C-alpha positions in Angstrom: 30.8 -75.6 46.2 30.4 -76.4 42.6 31.2 -79.8 41.1 31.6 -83.3 42.8 34.7 -84.7 41.4 37.2 -85.9 43.9 40.6 -84.2 43.9 43.9 -85.1 45.4 45.9 -81.9 46.6 49.4 -82.1 48.1 50.1 -79.3 50.8 53.7 -78.5 51.1 54.7 -77.0 54.6 51.5 -78.5 56.1 52.4 -77.8 59.7 53.2 -74.1 59.0 50.6 -71.5 60.5 49.4 -71.0 56.9 49.7 -74.5 55.6 47.8 -76.0 58.7 44.9 -73.6 58.2 44.7 -74.2 54.5 44.5 -78.2 55.4 41.7 -77.3 57.8 39.8 -75.4 55.1 40.4 -78.3 52.5 39.0 -80.9 54.8 35.7 -79.0 55.2 35.2 -80.2 51.4 34.6 -84.1 51.2 35.7 -84.1 47.7 39.4 -83.6 48.9 42.0 -86.1 49.6 45.2 -84.2 51.0 48.7 -85.4 51.4 50.3 -83.0 53.8 54.3 -82.7 53.9 56.5 -80.9 56.5 59.6 -81.4 57.9 58.6 -81.2 61.5 56.3 -83.9 63.1 52.7 -83.1 63.6 52.1 -80.7 66.5 49.1 -80.9 68.8 45.9 -79.2 68.2 47.4 -75.8 69.7 49.1 -75.3 66.4 47.4 -77.5 63.9 43.4 -76.5 63.5 42.8 -79.6 61.1 43.3 -82.2 63.9 39.8 -81.4 64.8 38.6 -83.3 61.7 40.2 -86.8 62.7 39.7 -87.2 58.9 40.8 -90.3 56.7 41.1 -88.0 53.9 44.2 -86.6 55.3 47.8 -88.1 55.3 50.9 -86.6 56.8 54.6 -87.5 55.7 57.6 -86.0 57.3 60.2 -84.9 55.0 62.7 -82.1 54.9 63.3 -80.4 51.9 66.9 -80.2 52.0 67.6 -83.7 53.4 64.7 -85.8 52.1 64.1 -84.4 48.8 64.6 -87.9 46.9 61.8 -89.5 49.2 59.4 -86.5 48.7 59.6 -86.6 45.0 58.7 -90.3 45.3 55.9 -89.6 47.4 54.5 -87.0 45.3 55.1 -89.3 42.4 52.7 -92.0 44.0 50.2 -89.8 45.2 50.0 -87.9 41.7 48.1 -85.0 43.0 45.7 -82.8 40.8 47.1 -79.8 42.6 50.2 -78.7 44.6 50.2 -75.6 47.2 53.5 -75.0 48.4 53.9 -73.1 51.8 57.2 -74.7 52.7 59.9 -72.1 53.2 62.2 -70.4 55.9 59.7 -67.5 56.6 61.3 -65.4 59.4 62.8 -61.9 58.1 65.0 -60.6 61.1 66.8 -64.1 61.8 67.5 -64.4 58.0 70.5 -62.0 58.7 72.2 -64.4 60.8 72.0 -67.6 58.5 71.1 -66.3 55.0 72.4 -69.7 53.4 69.9 -71.5 55.1 67.1 -69.3 53.8 68.6 -69.8 50.2 68.9 -73.6 50.6 65.4 -74.1 51.4 63.4 -71.3 49.7 65.3 -71.2 46.5 68.0 -74.4 46.1 65.7 -77.1 47.3 62.8 -75.5 45.4 64.8 -75.8 42.1 65.0 -79.6 42.6 61.2 -79.9 43.3 60.3 -77.6 40.3 62.5 -79.4 37.8 61.0 -82.7 38.9 57.5 -81.6 38.5 57.5 -79.0 35.7 55.6 -81.2 32.9 53.6 -83.5 35.0 50.2 -83.9 32.8 48.2 -84.7 35.9 49.2 -81.3 37.6 46.4 -79.0 37.1 47.8 -76.0 39.2 50.9 -75.5 41.3 50.1 -72.6 43.6 53.0 -70.9 45.1 53.1 -69.1 48.3 55.3 -66.0 47.6 55.5 -62.8 50.0 55.1 -59.0 49.5 58.7 -58.9 51.0 60.1 -59.4 47.5 58.9 -55.6 46.7 61.1 -54.2 49.4 60.7 -50.8 50.5 57.9 -49.3 48.5 55.7 -46.1 48.3 52.1 -45.9 47.7 50.0 -48.8 46.3 51.9 -51.8 44.9 50.5 -54.0 42.0 51.2 -57.5 40.9 53.6 -56.2 38.2 55.9 -53.9 40.7 59.6 -54.7 40.5 61.5 -56.7 42.8 63.6 -54.8 45.4 64.2 -57.1 48.4 65.7 -55.5 51.4 66.4 -58.7 53.7 67.9 -62.1 52.9 64.5 -63.6 53.3 63.0 -61.3 50.9 66.2 -62.0 48.5 65.5 -65.7 48.8 61.7 -65.5 47.9 62.5 -63.1 45.1 65.0 -65.6 43.6 62.3 -68.5 43.8 59.9 -66.6 42.1 62.0 -65.6 39.1 62.9 -69.3 39.1 59.6 -70.4 39.0 58.7 -67.8 36.2 61.6 -69.0 34.3 59.9 -72.5 34.3 56.5 -71.4 33.6 57.7 -69.6 30.5 59.6 -72.7 29.0 57.6 -75.6 30.3 53.7 -76.5 30.5 54.2 -75.8 34.2 50.7 -74.5 35.5 52.2 -72.1 37.9 50.0 -69.5 40.0 51.6 -67.2 42.7 50.1 -65.7 45.6 51.2 -63.0 48.1 49.3 -62.1 51.2 50.0 -59.2 53.7 50.7 -59.8 57.3 48.5 -63.1 58.2 47.4 -63.5 62.0 44.9 -65.7 63.8 44.7 -68.5 66.2 46.9 -71.2 66.1 49.8 -68.8 64.8 53.5 -69.0 66.3 53.6 -67.7 69.7 56.5 -65.2 69.0 54.4 -63.4 66.3 53.5 -59.8 67.7 49.6 -60.7 67.9 49.6 -63.7 70.0 52.8 -62.7 72.0 50.7 -59.7 72.8 47.9 -61.5 74.4 50.4 -63.9 76.1 52.5 -61.2 77.5 49.4 -59.5 78.8 48.4 -62.7 80.8 52.0 -63.0 82.0 52.2 -59.4 83.0 55.2 -58.7 80.8 55.6 -55.5 78.7 55.1 -55.9 74.8 58.0 -54.4 72.9 57.0 -52.1 70.3 59.8 -51.8 67.6 60.3 -48.1 66.5 57.4 -47.4 68.8 54.9 -49.4 66.9 54.3 -46.8 64.2 54.8 -49.1 61.2 51.6 -49.7 59.4 50.9 -53.4 58.8 48.1 -54.8 56.6 46.8 -57.4 58.9 44.6 -60.0 57.3 42.9 -63.0 59.0 44.5 -66.2 58.0 40.9 -67.8 57.1 40.4 -64.9 54.6 43.9 -65.7 53.1 43.1 -69.6 53.0 40.0 -68.8 51.2 41.8 -66.8 48.7 44.5 -69.4 48.1 41.8 -71.9 47.4 40.2 -69.7 44.8 43.5 -69.3 43.3 44.2 -73.2 43.2 40.7 -73.5 41.8 40.2 -70.7 39.5 43.5 -68.6 39.1 44.8 -68.0 35.6 48.0 -69.9 35.2 50.9 -67.6 34.9 49.1 -64.9 37.0 50.1 -63.3 40.5 47.3 -62.5 43.1 47.4 -60.4 46.1 45.2 -60.9 49.3 45.3 -57.6 51.2 42.6 -56.2 53.9 40.6 -53.0 53.1 43.2 -50.8 55.4 46.3 -50.8 57.3 46.9 -50.4 61.2 50.0 -49.2 63.0 51.3 -51.9 65.2 50.4 -50.0 68.3 46.9 -49.7 67.1 46.6 -53.5 67.0 48.3 -54.0 70.3 46.0 -51.3 71.9 43.0 -53.3 70.5 44.2 -56.6 72.2 44.8 -54.7 75.4 41.5 -53.1 75.4 39.6 -56.5 74.9 41.7 -57.8 77.7 40.9 -54.8 80.2 44.2 -52.7 79.7 45.3 -49.7 78.1 48.3 -49.6 75.8 50.5 -47.7 78.0 50.0 -50.4 80.8 51.2 -53.3 78.7 54.0 -52.0 76.3 57.1 -50.4 76.1 58.9 -48.6 72.9 62.3 -50.1 71.6 64.5 -49.7 68.5 63.5 -50.4 65.3 64.3 -53.7 63.6 66.9 -54.0 60.7 65.6 -54.0 57.3 62.1 -53.0 58.4 60.2 -51.7 55.4 58.1 -48.5 55.0 54.6 -48.5 55.1 53.0 -49.8 51.8 49.8 -51.2 50.7 49.3 -54.2 48.4 46.5 -53.9 46.0 44.3 -56.9 45.9 41.8 -55.7 43.1 42.8 -58.6 40.7 42.1 -61.2 43.5 38.6 -59.4 44.1 37.7 -59.2 40.6 39.0 -62.3 38.9 38.6 -64.7 41.8 35.4 -63.3 43.6 37.5 -62.9 46.9 37.0 -60.4 49.5 38.2 -60.4 53.2 35.2 -61.0 55.7 36.9 -61.2 59.3 37.1 -57.9 60.8 40.3 -57.0 62.9 38.3 -56.8 66.0 36.8 -60.3 65.5 40.1 -61.8 64.5 41.9 -60.6 67.7 39.1 -61.6 69.7 39.5 -65.2 68.5 43.3 -65.0 69.1 42.5 -64.2 72.6 40.0 -66.8 73.0 42.5 -69.4 71.5 45.2 -68.1 74.0 42.9 -68.6 76.8 41.6 -72.0 75.9 45.0 -73.5 75.5 46.7 -71.5 78.2 48.0 -74.5 80.3 49.8 -75.8 77.2 51.2 -72.3 76.0 52.8 -71.7 79.3 54.9 -74.9 78.3 55.9 -73.7 74.8 59.0 -71.6 74.3 57.8 -68.1 73.4 60.8 -66.8 71.4 61.7 -67.7 67.8 63.9 -70.9 67.5 65.9 -71.5 64.3 66.1 -75.0 62.8 68.7 -75.1 59.8 
């Protein structure tokens, strides 16, 4: 990598699937000293790939956005990061219908306190915010970064509100905002209830995989390491005030992905799956365009779907004993 200057990076939501992979990538560069912050205690290597480094350049702080904001802000002041990358959010779509207030408390209200505190810090080179394509809602065709917001779930509405709030601060203060939106991330160490790890787990357990709406919805699955590489490029080289999309070269129907997992594990799709009703608020298939990231940041995805799914299956096999002791369904935390 170009340059040798040391740099301090705060990763908020470091225990999340995306945040933990980003920390893992950062620790491969000896220039980086990292502060990780999450509301839950650190988990095991089943979910946190960065633990393999056993590095003194990483420090973890447990802090809840809604309950410990004063302490979190003091911690950030003391650390004085050059960069802040924020993955912290209530991120599930379907459960957001049950407790929409929880999603807004974390994704919008708590964020407002954070941003108001750091909005004019002279040492802060970039604040990278992890947004979501869900803010666009149901779309047709290819979606560019300037597409209008049209959220169709409480989760999406809370993220759209957060993005608009950040935009207001970036227009009125020297706030170095860079926003990124990635499509359907997957990979080893993902939450077990997600469709890709859940498929591999169910096949090993002999349980049927439920395909909502028959699995015909088209998703733009992209490997987590490709997204982490893009987020790092946005942190280092992204233009302040800009939004960058990270998406694969093509989309796949959910049932195609499950079929590939089944084949790699020695089964056929009919043997391992059953069709069920579609979920509320499921968006139509659309593709977000990542030309800007590819052109300005020199980014492109490099992990094929087949290779990425093979990595998930190998991870499930490696941690199978521990996985069997874990809850396999989503558990909401307020």
